[in-house]
C-alpha positions as CSV (number, residue, x, y, z in Angstrom):
1,M,-8.8,-31.8,-6.0
2,S,-8.3,-28.0,-6.4
3,R,-8.6,-25.7,-3.5
4,W,-12.1,-24.4,-2.6
5,G,-12.5,-21.2,-0.7
6,I,-15.1,-19.0,1.0
7,T,-15.2,-15.3,1.9
8,I,-15.9,-14.3,5.5
9,P,-17.6,-12.6,7.1
10,L,-20.7,-14.0,5.6
11,P,-23.3,-11.4,4.7
12,G,-25.6,-10.6,7.5
13,V,-23.8,-12.7,10.1
14,P,-21.8,-10.9,12.8
15,L,-18.2,-11.9,12.8
16,A,-18.4,-13.1,16.4
17,L,-20.9,-15.7,15.4
18,H,-18.8,-17.4,12.7
19,R,-17.0,-19.9,14.9
20,K,-19.3,-22.9,14.4
21,I,-19.5,-22.6,10.6
22,V,-15.7,-22.0,10.4
23,E,-15.1,-25.2,12.4
24,E,-17.4,-27.1,10.0
25,L,-15.7,-25.9,6.8
26,P,-13.0,-28.6,6.4
27,D,-15.6,-31.4,6.7
28,L,-17.7,-29.6,4.1
29,G,-14.7,-29.7,1.7
30,Y,-13.5,-26.2,1.9
31,T,-9.7,-25.6,2.1
32,D,-9.5,-21.9,2.3
33,I,-10.9,-18.8,4.1
34,W,-10.3,-15.4,2.4
35,T,-11.3,-11.9,3.4
36,S,-11.8,-8.7,1.6
37,E,-11.6,-5.1,2.7
38,K,-14.0,-2.4,1.6
39,A,-16.2,-0.7,4.2
40,G,-17.0,-3.5,6.6
41,T,-14.5,-5.6,8.5
42,D,-10.8,-5.1,7.9
43,A,-8.9,-7.9,6.1
44,F,-6.9,-9.2,9.1
45,A,-9.2,-9.4,12.1
46,P,-11.5,-12.2,10.7
47,L,-8.5,-14.3,9.9
48,A,-7.0,-13.8,13.3
49,L,-10.2,-15.3,14.8
50,A,-10.4,-18.1,12.2
51,S,-6.8,-19.1,12.9
52,Q,-7.9,-20.0,16.4
53,W,-11.1,-21.8,15.3
54,T,-9.4,-24.2,12.9
55,E,-5.9,-25.6,12.2
56,Q,-6.8,-27.1,8.8
57,L,-7.8,-24.1,6.6
58,R,-5.5,-21.8,4.7
59,L,-6.1,-18.2,5.4
60,G,-5.7,-15.3,2.9
61,T,-6.4,-11.6,2.4
62,A,-8.0,-10.7,-1.0
63,V,-6.9,-8.1,-0.7
64,A,-5.1,-5.7,1.7
65,S,-4.4,-2.4,0.0
66,V,-0.9,-1.2,-0.4
67,Y,-2.0,2.4,0.1
68,T,-4.2,2.3,3.2
69,R,-1.5,1.0,5.5
70,G,2.1,2.1,5.6
71,P,4.6,-0.5,4.4
72,A,5.8,-1.3,7.9
73,L,2.3,-1.7,9.3
74,L,1.4,-4.0,6.5
75,A,4.4,-6.1,7.3
76,M,3.4,-6.2,11.0
77,N,-0.2,-7.3,10.1
78,A,1.2,-10.0,7.9
79,A,3.7,-11.2,10.5
80,T,1.0,-11.4,13.1
81,L,-1.2,-13.7,11.0
82,A,1.8,-15.7,9.9
83,G,2.6,-16.3,13.6
84,L,-1.0,-17.3,14.4
85,A,-1.2,-19.7,11.4
86,P,2.3,-20.8,10.5
87,G,2.5,-22.0,6.9
88,R,-1.2,-21.3,6.4
89,F,-1.4,-17.6,5.7
90,V,-1.3,-15.9,2.3
91,L,-0.9,-12.2,2.1
92,G,-2.8,-10.9,-0.8
93,I,-2.1,-7.3,-1.6
94,G,-3.4,-5.0,-4.3
95,A,-3.9,-1.4,-5.3
96,S,-7.6,-1.2,-4.4
97,S,-9.4,1.7,-6.0
98,R,-9.3,5.5,-6.0
99,V,-12.6,5.7,-4.1
100,I,-11.4,3.5,-1.2
101,V,-7.8,4.9,-1.1
102,Q,-8.3,8.6,-1.9
103,R,-11.9,9.5,-1.0
104,W,-12.3,7.3,2.1
105,N,-8.7,7.0,3.4
106,A,-7.2,10.3,2.5
107,A,-4.2,8.8,0.7
108,E,-2.9,9.6,-2.8
109,Y,-3.8,7.0,-5.4
110,T,-0.9,7.3,-7.9
111,T,1.2,4.9,-10.0
112,P,-0.6,1.7,-8.7
113,L,1.6,-0.7,-10.6
114,R,4.8,0.7,-9.2
115,R,3.4,1.0,-5.7
116,V,2.3,-2.6,-5.7
117,R,5.7,-3.7,-7.0
118,D,7.6,-1.6,-4.5
119,T,5.5,-2.9,-1.6
120,L,6.1,-6.5,-2.7
121,L,9.8,-5.9,-2.8
122,F,9.7,-4.3,0.7
123,L,7.6,-7.1,2.1
124,R,9.9,-9.8,0.8
125,S,12.8,-8.2,2.7
126,A,10.9,-7.3,5.9
127,L,9.1,-10.6,6.2
128,G,12.4,-12.4,5.5
129,G,13.8,-10.8,8.7
130,E,16.0,-8.2,7.1
131,K,16.5,-4.7,8.4
132,V,15.2,-2.5,5.6
133,T,16.7,0.8,4.6
134,E,15.7,1.4,1.0
135,T,14.5,4.1,-1.3
136,Y,12.0,2.6,-3.7
137,E,10.4,4.5,-6.6
138,T,7.2,5.3,-4.7
139,F,8.3,5.4,-1.0
140,S,11.3,5.1,1.3
141,V,11.9,3.1,4.4
142,S,14.7,3.7,6.9
143,G,15.8,1.2,9.5
144,F,12.8,-1.0,9.8
145,R,13.0,-4.5,11.2
146,L,10.3,-6.8,12.5
147,E,10.8,-7.5,16.2
148,N,9.7,-11.1,15.9
149,A,11.0,-13.3,13.1
150,V,8.4,-14.9,10.8
151,D,9.1,-18.5,10.2
152,P,8.1,-19.4,7.6
153,P,7.4,-16.1,5.9
154,P,3.9,-16.0,4.4
155,R,3.4,-16.4,0.7
156,I,2.5,-13.2,-1.1
157,A,-0.1,-12.9,-3.9
158,L,-0.9,-9.9,-6.0
159,A,-4.3,-8.7,-7.1
160,A,-4.2,-8.2,-10.9
161,L,-6.7,-7.5,-13.6
162,R,-4.8,-6.5,-16.8
163,P,-1.7,-7.8,-18.6
164,E,1.0,-5.6,-17.0
165,M,-0.1,-6.3,-13.4
166,L,-0.8,-10.0,-14.2
167,R,2.7,-10.4,-15.6
168,L,4.2,-8.7,-12.5
169,A,2.3,-11.0,-10.3
170,A,3.3,-14.1,-12.2
171,K,7.0,-13.0,-12.2
172,E,7.5,-11.6,-8.7
173,A,4.8,-13.0,-6.4
174,D,3.7,-16.4,-5.2
175,G,0.2,-16.2,-6.6
176,V,-2.3,-14.1,-8.6
177,I,-5.7,-13.0,-7.4
178,T,-8.4,-11.7,-9.7
179,N,-12.2,-11.4,-9.9
180,W,-15.1,-10.4,-12.1
181,L,-14.5,-13.0,-14.7
182,A,-16.5,-15.8,-16.4
183,P,-15.2,-19.4,-16.6
184,G,-14.0,-18.9,-20.2
185,D,-12.0,-15.8,-19.2
186,V,-9.7,-17.9,-17.1
187,R,-7.8,-19.1,-20.2
188,Q,-7.1,-15.5,-21.2
189,I,-5.7,-14.8,-17.7
190,R,-3.6,-18.0,-18.0
191,D,-2.1,-16.8,-21.2
192,E,-0.6,-13.9,-19.3
193,V,0.5,-15.6,-16.1
194,G,1.4,-19.1,-17.3
195,Q,0.2,-22.5,-16.1
196,S,2.5,-22.9,-13.0
197,V,1.5,-20.0,-10.8
198,E,-1.5,-20.3,-8.4
199,L,-4.4,-18.4,-9.8
200,A,-7.2,-17.5,-7.3
201,A,-10.4,-15.7,-8.1
202,R,-13.2,-14.3,-6.0
203,I,-16.5,-15.6,-7.6
204,L,-19.8,-13.9,-6.8
205,V,-22.4,-16.6,-6.0
206,C,-26.1,-15.9,-5.7
207,P,-27.6,-19.2,-4.6
208,T,-31.2,-18.8,-5.7
209,A,-33.5,-20.4,-8.3
210,D,-35.3,-17.1,-8.7
211,R,-33.7,-15.9,-11.9
212,A,-35.3,-12.5,-11.7
213,L,-34.0,-11.9,-8.2
214,A,-30.5,-13.1,-9.3
215,H,-30.5,-10.7,-12.3
216,R,-31.8,-7.8,-10.1
217,L,-29.1,-8.3,-7.5
218,G,-26.5,-9.0,-10.2
219,R,-27.2,-5.8,-12.0
220,R,-26.7,-3.7,-8.9
221,L,-23.3,-5.4,-8.4
222,V,-22.3,-4.9,-12.0
223,A,-23.2,-1.2,-11.9
224,E,-21.4,-0.7,-8.6
225,Y,-18.1,-2.4,-9.6
226,L,-17.8,-2.3,-13.4
227,T,-18.2,1.5,-13.6
228,V,-14.9,1.7,-11.6
229,P,-12.2,2.6,-14.2
230,A,-9.9,-0.4,-13.5
231,Y,-12.8,-2.9,-13.7
232,A,-14.2,-1.2,-16.8
233,A,-10.8,-1.5,-18.5
234,F,-10.6,-5.2,-17.4
235,Q,-14.0,-6.0,-19.0
236,D,-12.9,-4.1,-22.1
237,W,-9.8,-6.4,-22.3
238,L,-11.9,-9.5,-21.7
239,G,-14.2,-8.4,-24.6
240,R,-17.3,-7.1,-22.9
241,G,-16.7,-3.4,-23.7
242,E,-19.4,-3.1,-26.3
243,A,-22.0,-5.0,-24.2
244,L,-21.4,-2.7,-21.3
245,K,-21.1,0.6,-23.2
246,P,-24.8,1.5,-22.9
247,M,-24.5,1.1,-19.1
248,H,-21.4,3.3,-19.0
249,D,-23.1,6.0,-21.2
250,A,-26.1,6.1,-18.9
251,W,-23.9,6.1,-15.8
252,N,-21.8,9.0,-17.1
253,R,-25.0,11.0,-17.8
254,G,-25.9,10.5,-14.1
255,D,-28.9,8.2,-14.9
256,R,-28.3,5.4,-12.5
257,R,-31.7,3.8,-13.2
258,E,-31.2,3.6,-16.9
259,A,-27.6,2.3,-16.3
260,L,-29.1,-0.7,-14.5
261,E,-31.6,-1.3,-17.2
262,M,-28.8,-1.3,-19.8
263,I,-26.9,-4.2,-18.3
264,P,-27.6,-7.3,-20.5
265,D,-28.8,-10.5,-18.9
266,E,-25.9,-12.3,-20.6
267,V,-23.3,-10.2,-18.7
268,V,-25.0,-11.0,-15.4
269,D,-25.1,-14.7,-16.3
270,D,-21.4,-14.6,-17.3
271,L,-20.1,-12.9,-14.2
272,I,-22.5,-13.9,-11.4
273,V,-23.0,-17.6,-10.5
274,H,-26.6,-18.2,-9.7
275,G,-29.2,-20.9,-9.5
276,A,-29.9,-23.9,-7.3
277,P,-26.9,-25.1,-5.2
278,E,-26.0,-27.9,-7.5
279,A,-26.0,-25.6,-10.5
280,C,-23.8,-23.1,-8.6
281,R,-21.4,-25.8,-7.6
282,D,-21.1,-27.1,-11.2
283,R,-20.6,-23.5,-12.5
284,I,-17.8,-22.9,-9.9
285,Q,-16.2,-26.2,-10.9
286,S,-16.2,-25.0,-14.5
287,Y,-13.8,-22.2,-13.5
288,V,-11.5,-24.9,-12.2
289,D,-11.9,-26.9,-15.3
290,N,-10.7,-23.9,-17.3
291,G,-7.6,-23.5,-15.2
292,L,-8.5,-21.7,-12.0
293,S,-6.5,-23.0,-9.0
294,T,-8.6,-21.5,-6.2
295,P,-12.2,-20.4,-6.5
296,I,-13.2,-18.1,-3.6
297,I,-16.9,-18.0,-3.1
298,A,-18.4,-14.6,-2.2
299,L,-22.0,-15.0,-1.3
300,V,-24.5,-12.4,-2.6
301,P,-27.1,-11.8,0.0
302,T,-30.5,-13.2,-1.1
303,G,-32.4,-12.9,2.2
304,D,-31.9,-16.6,2.9
305,D,-29.7,-18.2,5.5
306,P,-26.0,-17.7,4.4
307,V,-24.8,-20.5,6.7
308,G,-27.1,-22.9,4.9
309,H,-25.7,-21.7,1.6
310,V,-22.1,-22.4,2.7
311,R,-23.1,-25.9,3.7
312,S,-24.6,-26.5,0.3
313,L,-21.8,-25.0,-1.8
314,G,-18.8,-27.1,-1.0
315,P,-17.0,-29.0,-3.7
316,P,-19.5,-31.1,-5.8
317,G,-18.6,-34.6,-4.5
318,I,-18.2,-33.7,-0.9
319,A,-21.2,-31.4,-0.9
320,A,-23.5,-34.2,-2.1
321,A,-22.3,-36.5,0.6
322,M,-22.6,-33.9,3.3
323,R,-26.2,-33.1,2.4
324,C,-27.1,-36.5,3.8
325,E,-25.3,-35.7,7.1
326,V,-26.0,-32.1,7.8
327,P,-29.6,-31.2,8.7
328,P,-31.1,-28.4,6.8
329,V,-30.9,-25.0,8.5
330,A,-34.1,-23.2,9.2
331,R,-34.3,-19.7,7.9
332,R,-33.8,-17.3,10.8
333,H,-32.3,-14.0,11.9
334,P,-28.5,-14.0,11.4
335,S,-27.9,-13.2,15.0
336,T,-29.2,-16.6,16.0
337,V,-26.8,-18.5,13.7
338,R,-24.3,-20.3,15.9
């Protein structure tokens, strides 16, 4: 069986109230917990908590930006998690976006490919216990060594969308992380990275049988993300450029409402998994069938109980068995989920 991951924190559920569902995840068939980092929790704190709540799950960042922390601090963050969960932590790093890096964190967003490459080289040395004095193309480090050795060093995965970064990840890292793709797109990614490297992808899952609701929520996400230049270029490369051009034209004119209306249903259906739980599980499995190593579910808030959704979205065979054992969760305010 492939790996099967979930993104925490769950939408609408305070981080402090995640312990019970995290403890349940292995029995539900999940193998991984992954975090993201935008404007909510940071990428590392949820994993530090989860490392103490379960000894069975692999933990990963998807992703920590190479710009918003200095290289040494990023190494310290990674070493801390690797010490809390020896052999179970994957450090996923990436360039993030100009909005997050420059507008929100007051850092220069320049030469992302080279910055990611240099950070990876530094982390290999630092997490391997070396004292690092090195001038890289995008930054310099002088005399840094971690105070506590990391044994074993964590695996490092790179976030990548287009061919050059994908090839860098496949050549230099231990894994590749991507997102915003359909099951059939996995093969195009595999053509760049090969068959042997672990390929993980965050998959947006909107577990509702209300198709209109799924399309409405999906359009908002498509407009929010796929107007970012890196994601727009990724979709062009995947072949959706023409389908998304009316959205981009309206967005660039400043007409946000029209931009939403210009997103085709077919694009939402391609990129957002939605439907009843069994349909969602089958759709996620189709990513695996096309060559994805690790699907990482990211729940889209629907107004229903996210913990119940997690319990229903485990791997197909296991999820079916567990439905007979886990009582249904009544809809309630997130703060009561324990």
